[in-house]
SEGU-314466 format. One record per residue: residue in three letters; x negated, y negated, z negated of N, C-alpha, C in turn. Coordinates in steps of 0.02 Angstrom, whole numbers, plus 50000, padded with zeros to 5 digits. Layout:
residues N
<atom><code>ALA</code><n_X>X</n_X><n_Y>Y</n_Y><n_Z>Z</n_Z><ca_X>X</ca_X><ca_Y>Y</ca_Y><ca_Z>Z</ca_Z><c_X>X</c_X><c_Y>Y</c_Y><c_Z>Z</c_Z></atom>
...
end
This chain:
residues 98
<atom><code>MET</code><n_X>48884</n_X><n_Y>50370</n_Y><n_Z>49880</n_Z><ca_X>48884</ca_X><ca_Y>50298</ca_Y><ca_Z>49873</ca_Z><c_X>48895</c_X><c_Y>50266</c_Y><c_Z>49941</c_Z></atom>
<atom><code>SER</code><n_X>48942</n_X><n_Y>50222</n_Y><n_Z>49945</n_Z><ca_X>48960</ca_X><ca_Y>50189</ca_Y><ca_Z>50007</ca_Z><c_X>48911</c_X><c_Y>50133</c_Y><c_Z>50024</c_Z></atom>
<atom><code>GLN</code><n_X>48896</n_X><n_Y>50128</n_Y><n_Z>50088</n_Z><ca_X>48851</ca_X><ca_Y>50076</ca_Y><ca_Z>50111</ca_Z><c_X>48892</c_X><c_Y>50013</c_Y><c_Z>50126</c_Z></atom>
<atom><code>THR</code><n_X>48858</n_X><n_Y>49958</n_Y><n_Z>50138</n_Z><ca_X>48891</ca_X><ca_Y>49895</ca_Y><ca_Z>50153</ca_Z><c_X>48924</c_X><c_Y>49900</c_Y><c_Z>50221</c_Z></atom>
<atom><code>PRO</code><n_X>48988</n_X><n_Y>49880</n_Y><n_Z>50227</n_Z><ca_X>49021</ca_X><ca_Y>49882</ca_Y><ca_Z>50292</ca_Z><c_X>48984</c_X><c_Y>49840</c_Y><c_Z>50344</c_Z></atom>
<atom><code>GLU</code><n_X>48983</n_X><n_Y>49866</n_Y><n_Z>50404</n_Z><ca_X>48950</ca_X><ca_Y>49832</ca_Y><ca_Z>50460</ca_Z><c_X>49001</c_X><c_Y>49819</c_Y><c_Z>50514</c_Z></atom>
<atom><code>PRO</code><n_X>48992</n_X><n_Y>49766</n_Y><n_Z>50553</n_Z><ca_X>49038</ca_X><ca_Y>49752</ca_Y><ca_Z>50608</ca_Z><c_X>49028</c_X><c_Y>49802</c_Y><c_Z>50665</c_Z></atom>
<atom><code>VAL</code><n_X>49084</n_X><n_Y>49824</n_Y><n_Z>50693</n_Z><ca_X>49084</ca_X><ca_Y>49870</ca_Y><ca_Z>50750</ca_Z><c_X>49131</c_X><c_Y>49841</c_Y><c_Z>50802</c_Z></atom>
<atom><code>SER</code><n_X>49106</n_X><n_Y>49834</n_Y><n_Z>50864</n_Z><ca_X>49147</ca_X><ca_Y>49809</ca_Y><ca_Z>50918</ca_Z><c_X>49174</c_X><c_Y>49866</c_Y><c_Z>50960</c_Z></atom>
<atom><code>VAL</code><n_X>49237</n_X><n_Y>49862</n_Y><n_Z>50977</n_Z><ca_X>49269</ca_X><ca_Y>49912</ca_Y><ca_Z>51021</ca_Z><c_X>49310</c_X><c_Y>49875</c_Y><c_Z>51073</c_Z></atom>
<atom><code>ILE</code><n_X>49323</n_X><n_Y>49909</n_Y><n_Z>51128</n_Z><ca_X>49364</ca_X><ca_Y>49879</ca_Y><ca_Z>51181</ca_Z><c_X>49427</c_X><c_Y>49921</c_Y><c_Z>51189</c_Z></atom>
<atom><code>ILE</code><n_X>49484</n_X><n_Y>49887</n_Y><n_Z>51185</n_Z><ca_X>49549</ca_X><ca_Y>49919</ca_Y><ca_Z>51193</ca_Z><c_X>49588</c_X><c_Y>49878</c_Y><c_Z>51243</c_Z></atom>
<atom><code>LEU</code><n_X>49609</n_X><n_Y>49910</n_Y><n_Z>51297</n_Z><ca_X>49644</ca_X><ca_Y>49877</ca_Y><ca_Z>51352</ca_Z><c_X>49606</c_X><c_Y>49815</c_Y><c_Z>51375</c_Z></atom>
<atom><code>GLU</code><n_X>49542</n_X><n_Y>49825</n_Y><n_Z>51387</n_Z><ca_X>49498</ca_X><ca_Y>49773</ca_Y><ca_Z>51415</ca_Z><c_X>49490</c_X><c_Y>49712</c_Y><c_Z>51370</c_Z></atom>
<atom><code>LYS</code><n_X>49506</n_X><n_Y>49719</n_Y><n_Z>51307</n_Z><ca_X>49498</ca_X><ca_Y>49665</ca_Y><ca_Z>51259</ca_Z><c_X>49453</c_X><c_Y>49689</c_Y><c_Z>51203</c_Z></atom>
<atom><code>LYS</code><n_X>49406</n_X><n_Y>49647</n_Y><n_Z>51183</n_Z><ca_X>49358</ca_X><ca_Y>49665</ca_Y><ca_Z>51132</ca_Z><c_X>49385</c_X><c_Y>49648</c_Y><c_Z>51063</c_Z></atom>
<atom><code>TYR</code><n_X>49378</n_X><n_Y>49696</n_Y><n_Z>51017</n_Z><ca_X>49399</ca_X><ca_Y>49688</ca_Y><ca_Z>50948</ca_Z><c_X>49339</c_X><c_Y>49706</c_Y><c_Z>50903</c_Z></atom>
<atom><code>GLN</code><n_X>49337</n_X><n_Y>49673</n_Y><n_Z>50845</n_Z><ca_X>49282</ca_X><ca_Y>49688</ca_Y><ca_Z>50799</ca_Z><c_X>49312</c_X><c_Y>49708</c_Y><c_Z>50732</c_Z></atom>
<atom><code>PHE</code><n_X>49285</n_X><n_Y>49762</n_Y><n_Z>50704</n_Z><ca_X>49307</ca_X><ca_Y>49790</ca_Y><ca_Z>50640</ca_Z><c_X>49246</c_X><c_Y>49800</c_Y><c_Z>50596</c_Z></atom>
<atom><code>ALA</code><n_X>49258</n_X><n_Y>49800</n_Y><n_Z>50532</n_Z><ca_X>49205</ca_X><ca_Y>49816</ca_Y><ca_Z>50484</ca_Z><c_X>49217</c_X><c_Y>49886</c_Y><c_Z>50458</c_Z></atom>
<atom><code>CYS</code><n_X>49164</n_X><n_Y>49925</n_Y><n_Z>50456</n_Z><ca_X>49171</ca_X><ca_Y>49992</ca_Y><ca_Z>50428</ca_Z><c_X>49103</c_X><c_Y>50014</c_Y><c_Z>50401</c_Z></atom>
<atom><code>ASP</code><n_X>49106</n_X><n_Y>50064</n_Y><n_Z>50358</n_Z><ca_X>49044</ca_X><ca_Y>50092</ca_Y><ca_Z>50332</ca_Z><c_X>49005</c_X><c_Y>50125</c_Y><c_Z>50389</c_Z></atom>
<atom><code>PRO</code><n_X>48939</n_X><n_Y>50122</n_Y><n_Z>50387</n_Z><ca_X>48899</ca_X><ca_Y>50150</ca_Y><ca_Z>50441</ca_Z><c_X>48915</c_X><c_Y>50224</c_Y><c_Z>50455</c_Z></atom>
<atom><code>GLU</code><n_X>48929</n_X><n_Y>50263</n_Y><n_Z>50403</n_Z><ca_X>48944</ca_X><ca_Y>50334</ca_Y><ca_Z>50414</ca_Z><c_X>49011</c_X><c_Y>50345</c_Y><c_Z>50449</c_Z></atom>
<atom><code>GLN</code><n_X>49053</n_X><n_Y>50294</n_Y><n_Z>50452</n_Z><ca_X>49118</ca_X><ca_Y>50300</ca_Y><ca_Z>50485</ca_Z><c_X>49118</c_X><c_Y>50270</c_Y><c_Z>50555</c_Z></atom>
<atom><code>ARG</code><n_X>49062</n_X><n_Y>50242</n_Y><n_Z>50575</n_Z><ca_X>49058</ca_X><ca_Y>50207</ca_Y><ca_Z>50639</ca_Z><c_X>49077</c_X><c_Y>50252</c_Y><c_Z>50698</c_Z></atom>
<atom><code>THR</code><n_X>49049</n_X><n_Y>50311</n_Y><n_Z>50701</n_Z><ca_X>49062</ca_X><ca_Y>50356</ca_Y><ca_Z>50757</ca_Z><c_X>49137</c_X><c_Y>50373</c_Y><c_Z>50761</c_Z></atom>
<atom><code>ASP</code><n_X>49168</n_X><n_Y>50387</n_Y><n_Z>50704</n_Z><ca_X>49239</ca_X><ca_Y>50402</ca_Y><ca_Z>50704</ca_Z><c_X>49281</c_X><c_Y>50343</c_Y><c_Z>50728</c_Z></atom>
<atom><code>LEU</code><n_X>49262</n_X><n_Y>50282</n_Y><n_Z>50706</n_Z><ca_X>49299</ca_X><ca_Y>50223</ca_Y><ca_Z>50727</ca_Z><c_X>49294</c_X><c_Y>50212</c_Y><c_Z>50803</c_Z></atom>
<atom><code>VAL</code><n_X>49234</n_X><n_Y>50219</n_Y><n_Z>50829</n_Z><ca_X>49223</ca_X><ca_Y>50210</ca_Y><ca_Z>50902</ca_Z><c_X>49262</c_X><c_Y>50263</c_Y><c_Z>50940</c_Z></atom>
<atom><code>GLU</code><n_X>49260</n_X><n_Y>50325</n_Y><n_Z>50917</n_Z><ca_X>49296</ca_X><ca_Y>50379</ca_Y><ca_Z>50951</ca_Z><c_X>49372</c_X><c_Y>50367</c_Y><c_Z>50948</c_Z></atom>
<atom><code>ALA</code><n_X>49396</n_X><n_Y>50346</n_Y><n_Z>50890</n_Z><ca_X>49468</ca_X><ca_Y>50331</ca_Y><ca_Z>50883</ca_Z><c_X>49489</c_X><c_Y>50274</c_Y><c_Z>50929</c_Z></atom>
<atom><code>ALA</code><n_X>49448</n_X><n_Y>50223</n_Y><n_Z>50933</n_Z><ca_X>49463</ca_X><ca_Y>50166</ca_Y><ca_Z>50977</ca_Z><c_X>49463</c_X><c_Y>50188</c_Y><c_Z>51050</c_Z></atom>
<atom><code>ARG</code><n_X>49417</n_X><n_Y>50231</n_Y><n_Z>51069</n_Z><ca_X>49414</ca_X><ca_Y>50256</ca_Y><ca_Z>51138</ca_Z><c_X>49477</c_X><c_Y>50296</c_Y><c_Z>51154</c_Z></atom>
<atom><code>HIS</code><n_X>49498</n_X><n_Y>50338</n_Y><n_Z>51106</n_Z><ca_X>49559</ca_X><ca_Y>50377</ca_Y><ca_Z>51116</ca_Z><c_X>49620</c_X><c_Y>50332</c_Y><c_Z>51122</c_Z></atom>
<atom><code>LEU</code><n_X>49624</n_X><n_Y>50283</n_Y><n_Z>51078</n_Z><ca_X>49680</ca_X><ca_Y>50235</ca_Y><ca_Z>51081</ca_Z><c_X>49681</c_X><c_Y>50198</c_Y><c_Z>51147</c_Z></atom>
<atom><code>ASP</code><n_X>49622</n_X><n_Y>50176</n_Y><n_Z>51170</n_Z><ca_X>49618</ca_X><ca_Y>50141</ca_Y><ca_Z>51234</ca_Z><c_X>49643</c_X><c_Y>50185</c_Y><c_Z>51291</c_Z></atom>
<atom><code>GLU</code><n_X>49623</n_X><n_Y>50249</n_Y><n_Z>51290</n_Z><ca_X>49646</ca_X><ca_Y>50295</ca_Y><ca_Z>51343</ca_Z><c_X>49722</c_X><c_Y>50303</c_Y><c_Z>51341</c_Z></atom>
<atom><code>CYS</code><n_X>49750</n_X><n_Y>50312</n_Y><n_Z>51281</n_Z><ca_X>49822</ca_X><ca_Y>50321</ca_Y><ca_Z>51275</ca_Z><c_X>49860</c_X><c_Y>50258</c_Y><c_Z>51296</c_Z></atom>
<atom><code>MET</code><n_X>49836</n_X><n_Y>50201</n_Y><n_Z>51274</n_Z><ca_X>49870</ca_X><ca_Y>50138</ca_Y><ca_Z>51291</ca_Z><c_X>49864</c_X><c_Y>50124</c_Y><c_Z>51366</c_Z></atom>
<atom><code>SER</code><n_X>49807</n_X><n_Y>50141</n_Y><n_Z>51396</n_Z><ca_X>49798</ca_X><ca_Y>50131</ca_Y><ca_Z>51468</ca_Z><c_X>49846</c_X><c_Y>50175</c_Y><c_Z>51507</c_Z></atom>
<atom><code>GLU</code><n_X>49855</n_X><n_Y>50238</n_Y><n_Z>51484</n_Z><ca_X>49902</ca_X><ca_Y>50283</ca_Y><ca_Z>51518</ca_Z><c_X>49973</c_X><c_Y>50255</c_Y><c_Z>51514</c_Z></atom>
<atom><code>ILE</code><n_X>49992</n_X><n_Y>50229</n_Y><n_Z>51456</n_Z><ca_X>50059</ca_X><ca_Y>50200</ca_Y><ca_Z>51448</ca_Z><c_X>50067</c_X><c_Y>50140</c_Y><c_Z>51494</c_Z></atom>
<atom><code>ARG</code><n_X>50016</n_X><n_Y>50097</n_Y><n_Z>51497</n_Z><ca_X>50020</ca_X><ca_Y>50038</ca_Y><ca_Z>51539</ca_Z><c_X>50025</c_X><c_Y>50057</c_Y><c_Z>51613</c_Z></atom>
<atom><code>GLU</code><n_X>49991</n_X><n_Y>50111</n_Y><n_Z>51632</n_Z><ca_X>49990</ca_X><ca_Y>50133</ca_Y><ca_Z>51702</ca_Z><c_X>50055</c_X><c_Y>50166</c_Y><c_Z>51725</c_Z></atom>
<atom><code>THR</code><n_X>50103</n_X><n_Y>50174</n_Y><n_Z>51680</n_Z><ca_X>50167</ca_X><ca_Y>50204</ca_Y><ca_Z>51701</ca_Z><c_X>50203</c_X><c_Y>50158</c_Y><c_Z>51750</c_Z></atom>
<atom><code>GLY</code><n_X>50180</n_X><n_Y>50095</n_Y><n_Z>51754</n_Z><ca_X>50208</ca_X><ca_Y>50050</ca_Y><ca_Z>51803</ca_Z><c_X>50260</c_X><c_Y>50003</c_Y><c_Z>51776</c_Z></atom>
<atom><code>ARG</code><n_X>50287</n_X><n_Y>50019</n_Y><n_Z>51717</n_Z><ca_X>50336</ca_X><ca_Y>49974</ca_Y><ca_Z>51688</ca_Z><c_X>50299</c_X><c_Y>49914</c_Y><c_Z>51657</c_Z></atom>
<atom><code>LEU</code><n_X>50329</n_X><n_Y>49857</n_Y><n_Z>51664</n_Z><ca_X>50300</ca_X><ca_Y>49798</ca_Y><ca_Z>51633</ca_Z><c_X>50313</c_X><c_Y>49801</c_Y><c_Z>51558</c_Z></atom>
<atom><code>MET</code><n_X>50260</n_X><n_Y>49802</n_Y><n_Z>51520</n_Z><ca_X>50267</ca_X><ca_Y>49805</ca_Y><ca_Z>51447</ca_Z><c_X>50217</c_X><c_Y>49756</c_Y><c_Z>51416</c_Z></atom>
<atom><code>SER</code><n_X>50239</n_X><n_Y>49727</n_Y><n_Z>51362</n_Z><ca_X>50193</ca_X><ca_Y>49684</ca_Y><ca_Z>51325</ca_Z><c_X>50143</c_X><c_Y>49728</c_Y><c_Z>51288</c_Z></atom>
<atom><code>LEU</code><n_X>50088</n_X><n_Y>49697</n_Y><n_Z>51266</n_Z><ca_X>50038</ca_X><ca_Y>49732</ca_Y><ca_Z>51228</ca_Z><c_X>50069</c_X><c_Y>49762</c_Y><c_Z>51165</c_Z></atom>
<atom><code>GLU</code><n_X>50114</n_X><n_Y>49726</n_Y><n_Z>51134</n_Z><ca_X>50147</ca_X><ca_Y>49750</ca_Y><ca_Z>51073</ca_Z><c_X>50187</c_X><c_Y>49813</c_Y><c_Z>51087</c_Z></atom>
<atom><code>ARG</code><n_X>50224</n_X><n_Y>49815</n_Y><n_Z>51142</n_Z><ca_X>50264</ca_X><ca_Y>49874</ca_Y><ca_Z>51158</ca_Z><c_X>50219</c_X><c_Y>49934</c_Y><c_Z>51176</c_Z></atom>
<atom><code>ILE</code><n_X>50165</n_X><n_Y>49920</n_Y><n_Z>51210</n_Z><ca_X>50118</ca_X><ca_Y>49974</ca_Y><ca_Z>51227</ca_Z><c_X>50088</c_X><c_Y>50003</c_Y><c_Z>51162</c_Z></atom>
<atom><code>ALA</code><n_X>50068</n_X><n_Y>49959</n_Y><n_Z>51116</n_Z><ca_X>50040</ca_X><ca_Y>49981</ca_Y><ca_Z>51052</ca_Z><c_X>50092</c_X><c_Y>50021</c_Y><c_Z>51013</c_Z></atom>
<atom><code>LEU</code><n_X>50153</n_X><n_Y>49997</n_Y><n_Z>51013</n_Z><ca_X>50206</ca_X><ca_Y>50032</ca_Y><ca_Z>50976</ca_Z><c_X>50219</c_X><c_Y>50101</c_Y><c_Z>51006</c_Z></atom>
<atom><code>GLN</code><n_X>50220</n_X><n_Y>50106</n_Y><n_Z>51072</n_Z><ca_X>50230</ca_X><ca_Y>50171</ca_Y><ca_Z>51105</ca_Z><c_X>50173</c_X><c_Y>50218</c_Y><c_Z>51089</c_Z></atom>
<atom><code>ALA</code><n_X>50112</n_X><n_Y>50193</n_Y><n_Z>51089</n_Z><ca_X>50053</ca_X><ca_Y>50234</ca_Y><ca_Z>51072</ca_Z><c_X>50058</c_X><c_Y>50257</c_Y><c_Z>50999</c_Z></atom>
<atom><code>ALA</code><n_X>50079</n_X><n_Y>50212</n_Y><n_Z>50955</n_Z><ca_X>50086</ca_X><ca_Y>50231</ca_Y><ca_Z>50884</ca_Z><c_X>50139</c_X><c_Y>50284</c_Y><c_Z>50875</c_Z></atom>
<atom><code>LEU</code><n_X>50195</n_X><n_Y>50278</n_Y><n_Z>50911</n_Z><ca_X>50248</ca_X><ca_Y>50328</ca_Y><ca_Z>50907</ca_Z><c_X>50223</c_X><c_Y>50396</c_Y><c_Z>50934</c_Z></atom>
<atom><code>ASN</code><n_X>50185</n_X><n_Y>50394</n_Y><n_Z>50988</n_Z><ca_X>50157</ca_X><ca_Y>50456</ca_Y><ca_Z>51016</ca_Z><c_X>50110</c_X><c_Y>50490</c_Y><c_Z>50965</c_Z></atom>
<atom><code>PHE</code><n_X>50066</n_X><n_Y>50449</n_Y><n_Z>50934</n_Z><ca_X>50020</ca_X><ca_Y>50477</ca_Y><ca_Z>50884</ca_Z><c_X>50058</c_X><c_Y>50504</c_Y><c_Z>50824</c_Z></atom>
<atom><code>SER</code><n_X>50110</n_X><n_Y>50469</n_Y><n_Z>50803</n_Z><ca_X>50150</ca_X><ca_Y>50491</ca_Y><ca_Z>50746</ca_Z><c_X>50184</c_X><c_Y>50558</c_Y><c_Z>50762</c_Z></atom>
<atom><code>ALA</code><n_X>50212</n_X><n_Y>50564</n_Y><n_Z>50822</n_Z><ca_X>50244</ca_X><ca_Y>50626</ca_Y><ca_Z>50842</ca_Z><c_X>50194</c_X><c_Y>50684</c_Y><c_Z>50843</c_Z></atom>
<atom><code>ASP</code><n_X>50134</n_X><n_Y>50670</n_Y><n_Z>50869</n_Z><ca_X>50081</ca_X><ca_Y>50721</ca_Y><ca_Z>50870</ca_Z><c_X>50062</c_X><c_Y>50742</c_Y><c_Z>50800</c_Z></atom>
<atom><code>LEU</code><n_X>50055</n_X><n_Y>50694</n_Y><n_Z>50755</n_Z><ca_X>50037</ca_X><ca_Y>50708</ca_Y><ca_Z>50687</ca_Z><c_X>50090</c_X><c_Y>50750</c_Y><c_Z>50652</c_Z></atom>
<atom><code>LEU</code><n_X>50153</n_X><n_Y>50732</n_Y><n_Z>50661</n_Z><ca_X>50208</ca_X><ca_Y>50771</ca_Y><ca_Z>50631</ca_Z><c_X>50208</c_X><c_Y>50843</c_Y><c_Z>50657</c_Z></atom>
<atom><code>LYS</code><n_X>50196</n_X><n_Y>50851</n_Y><n_Z>50721</n_Z><ca_X>50193</ca_X><ca_Y>50918</ca_Y><ca_Z>50750</ca_Z><c_X>50136</c_X><c_Y>50959</c_Y><c_Z>50720</c_Z></atom>
<atom><code>LEU</code><n_X>50078</n_X><n_Y>50928</n_Y><n_Z>50713</n_Z><ca_X>50021</ca_X><ca_Y>50962</ca_Y><ca_Z>50681</ca_Z><c_X>50036</c_X><c_Y>50981</c_Y><c_Z>50609</c_Z></atom>
<atom><code>GLN</code><n_X>50069</n_X><n_Y>50936</n_Y><n_Z>50573</n_Z><ca_X>50086</ca_X><ca_Y>50950</ca_Y><ca_Z>50503</ca_Z><c_X>50135</c_X><c_Y>51008</c_Y><c_Z>50498</c_Z></atom>
<atom><code>ARG</code><n_X>50185</n_X><n_Y>51009</n_Y><n_Z>50543</n_Z><ca_X>50233</ca_X><ca_Y>51065</ca_Y><ca_Z>50543</ca_Z><c_X>50198</c_X><c_Y>51131</c_Y><c_Z>50559</c_Z></atom>
<atom><code>ASN</code><n_X>50154</n_X><n_Y>51129</n_Y><n_Z>50609</n_Z><ca_X>50117</ca_X><ca_Y>51190</ca_Y><ca_Z>50627</ca_Z><c_X>50073</c_X><c_Y>51214</c_Y><c_Z>50569</c_Z></atom>
<atom><code>GLU</code><n_X>50041</n_X><n_Y>51167</n_Y><n_Z>50534</n_Z><ca_X>49999</ca_X><ca_Y>51185</ca_Y><ca_Z>50477</ca_Z><c_X>50042</c_X><c_Y>51215</c_Y><c_Z>50421</c_Z></atom>
<atom><code>THR</code><n_X>50100</n_X><n_Y>51187</n_Y><n_Z>50409</n_Z><ca_X>50145</ca_X><ca_Y>51213</ca_Y><ca_Z>50357</ca_Z><c_X>50166</c_X><c_Y>51284</c_Y><c_Z>50375</c_Z></atom>
<atom><code>GLN</code><n_X>50185</n_X><n_Y>51296</n_Y><n_Z>50438</n_Z><ca_X>50205</ca_X><ca_Y>51363</ca_Y><ca_Z>50460</ca_Z><c_X>50147</c_X><c_Y>51411</c_Y><c_Z>50454</c_Z></atom>
<atom><code>ARG</code><n_X>50087</n_X><n_Y>51390</n_Y><n_Z>50473</n_Z><ca_X>50028</ca_X><ca_Y>51432</ca_Y><ca_Z>50469</ca_Z><c_X>50015</c_X><c_Y>51451</c_Y><c_Z>50396</c_Z></atom>
<atom><code>GLN</code><n_X>50019</n_X><n_Y>51402</n_Y><n_Z>50351</n_Z><ca_X>50006</ca_X><ca_Y>51415</ca_Y><ca_Z>50281</ca_Z><c_X>50059</c_X><c_Y>51462</c_Y><c_Z>50252</c_Z></atom>
<atom><code>GLU</code><n_X>50122</n_X><n_Y>51454</n_Y><n_Z>50272</n_Z><ca_X>50174</ca_X><ca_Y>51498</ca_Y><ca_Z>50248</ca_Z><c_X>50162</c_X><c_Y>51570</c_Y><c_Z>50271</c_Z></atom>
<atom><code>LYS</code><n_X>50138</n_X><n_Y>51579</n_Y><n_Z>50333</n_Z><ca_X>50123</ca_X><ca_Y>51646</ca_Y><ca_Z>50358</ca_Z><c_X>50065</c_X><c_Y>51677</c_Y><c_Z>50319</c_Z></atom>
<atom><code>ILE</code><n_X>50014</n_X><n_Y>51637</n_Y><n_Z>50305</n_Z><ca_X>49957</ca_X><ca_Y>51662</ca_Y><ca_Z>50267</ca_Z><c_X>49979</c_X><c_Y>51681</c_Y><c_Z>50196</c_Z></atom>
<atom><code>ASP</code><n_X>50018</n_X><n_Y>51637</n_Y><n_Z>50164</n_Z><ca_X>50042</ca_X><ca_Y>51652</ca_Y><ca_Z>50096</ca_Z><c_X>50084</c_X><c_Y>51716</c_Y><c_Z>50095</c_Z></atom>
<atom><code>SER</code><n_X>50126</n_X><n_Y>51725</n_Y><n_Z>50146</n_Z><ca_X>50168</ca_X><ca_Y>51784</ca_Y><ca_Z>50150</ca_Z><c_X>50125</c_X><c_Y>51847</c_Y><c_Z>50159</c_Z></atom>
<atom><code>ARG</code><n_X>50074</n_X><n_Y>51841</n_Y><n_Z>50201</n_Z><ca_X>50029</ca_X><ca_Y>51898</ca_Y><ca_Z>50213</ca_Z><c_X>49990</c_X><c_Y>51916</c_Y><c_Z>50149</c_Z></atom>
<atom><code>ILE</code><n_X>49968</n_X><n_Y>51865</n_Y><n_Z>50113</n_Z><ca_X>49932</ca_X><ca_Y>51877</ca_Y><ca_Z>50051</ca_Z><c_X>49977</c_X><c_Y>51912</c_Y><c_Z>50000</c_Z></atom>
<atom><code>ARG</code><n_X>50040</n_X><n_Y>51889</n_Y><n_Z>49994</n_Z><ca_X>50087</ca_X><ca_Y>51922</ca_Y><ca_Z>49948</ca_Z><c_X>50098</c_X><c_Y>51995</c_Y><c_Z>49968</c_Z></atom>
<atom><code>LEU</code><n_X>50105</n_X><n_Y>52007</n_Y><n_Z>50033</n_Z><ca_X>50115</ca_X><ca_Y>52075</ca_Y><ca_Z>50057</ca_Z><c_X>50055</c_X><c_Y>52120</c_Y><c_Z>50040</c_Z></atom>
<atom><code>LEU</code><n_X>49995</n_X><n_Y>52094</n_Y><n_Z>50053</n_Z><ca_X>49935</ca_X><ca_Y>52132</ca_Y><ca_Z>50038</ca_Z><c_X>49928</c_X><c_Y>52144</c_Y><c_Z>49963</c_Z></atom>
<atom><code>ALA</code><n_X>49944</n_X><n_Y>52094</n_Y><n_Z>49922</n_Z><ca_X>49941</ca_X><ca_Y>52102</ca_Y><ca_Z>49849</ca_Z><c_X>49990</c_X><c_Y>52155</c_Y><c_Z>49826</c_Z></atom>
<atom><code>ASP</code><n_X>50051</n_X><n_Y>52156</n_Y><n_Z>49856</n_Z><ca_X>50100</ca_X><ca_Y>52207</ca_Y><ca_Z>49839</ca_Z><c_X>50075</c_X><c_Y>52276</c_Y><c_Z>49859</c_Z></atom>
<atom><code>GLN</code><n_X>50043</n_X><n_Y>52281</n_Y><n_Z>49917</n_Z><ca_X>50017</ca_X><ca_Y>52346</ca_Y><ca_Z>49939</ca_Z><c_X>49961</c_X><c_Y>52370</c_Y><c_Z>49893</c_Z></atom>
<atom><code>ILE</code><n_X>49919</n_X><n_Y>52323</n_Y><n_Z>49870</n_Z><ca_X>49866</ca_X><ca_Y>52342</ca_Y><ca_Z>49823</ca_Z><c_X>49896</c_X><c_Y>52366</c_Y><c_Z>49757</c_Z></atom>
<atom><code>ASP</code><n_X>49946</n_X><n_Y>52328</n_Y><n_Z>49733</n_Z><ca_X>49980</ca_X><ca_Y>52348</ca_Y><ca_Z>49671</ca_Z><c_X>50010</c_X><c_Y>52419</c_Y><c_Z>49678</c_Z></atom>
<atom><code>ASP</code><n_X>50044</n_X><n_Y>52431</n_Y><n_Z>49734</n_Z><ca_X>50074</ca_X><ca_Y>52496</ca_Y><ca_Z>49745</ca_Z><c_X>50021</c_X><c_Y>52551</c_Y><c_Z>49749</c_Z></atom>
<atom><code>ALA</code><n_X>49965</n_X><n_Y>52537</n_Y><n_Z>49781</n_Z><ca_X>49912</ca_X><ca_Y>52587</ca_Y><ca_Z>49786</ca_Z><c_X>49881</c_X><c_Y>52601</c_Y><c_Z>49718</c_Z></atom>
<atom><code>LEU</code><n_X>49874</n_X><n_Y>52551</n_Y><n_Z>49677</n_Z><ca_X>49845</ca_X><ca_Y>52561</ca_Y><ca_Z>49611</ca_Z><c_X>49893</c_X><c_Y>52599</c_Y><c_Z>49564</c_Z></atom>
<atom><code>LYS</code><n_X>49957</n_X><n_Y>52593</n_Y><n_Z>49575</n_Z><ca_X>50006</ca_X><ca_Y>52629</ca_Y><ca_Z>49533</ca_Z><c_X>50005</c_X><c_Y>52703</c_Y><c_Z>49547</c_Z></atom>
<atom><code>ASP</code><n_X>49987</n_X><n_Y>52721</n_Y><n_Z>49608</n_Z><ca_X>49986</ca_X><ca_Y>52792</ca_Y><ca_Z>49627</ca_Z><c_X>49927</c_X><c_Y>52827</c_Y><c_Z>49600</c_Z></atom>
end
C-alpha cells in the first residue's frame, strides 16, 4: 500500500527544486538528483557557454546512451545464458539416451 506523497527538496546546479514522492522512494529520488547534479555540473564545467536547457538535454542524452548500452549488454548476457542452458539440456538429453 502506497503512502501519501511527501515533498522532497533537491538541489540541481545550485537551484532548489521540490518534488512529491512516496516516502519509500525518497532515498532513490535524492540519489538520482545528486547524480543528475554531478553530471550536469560536469557538462557545465566543460567551459562552453550553455543554457540550462542544453545542459539538461546533454545530460538526458548521456543517460539515454548509458541505458541503451546497459540494455544491449543485458540482452547479450541473456542470449549467452539461454544458449548455455540449451547446450546443457542437449548434453543431458544425449547422456540419458546412452
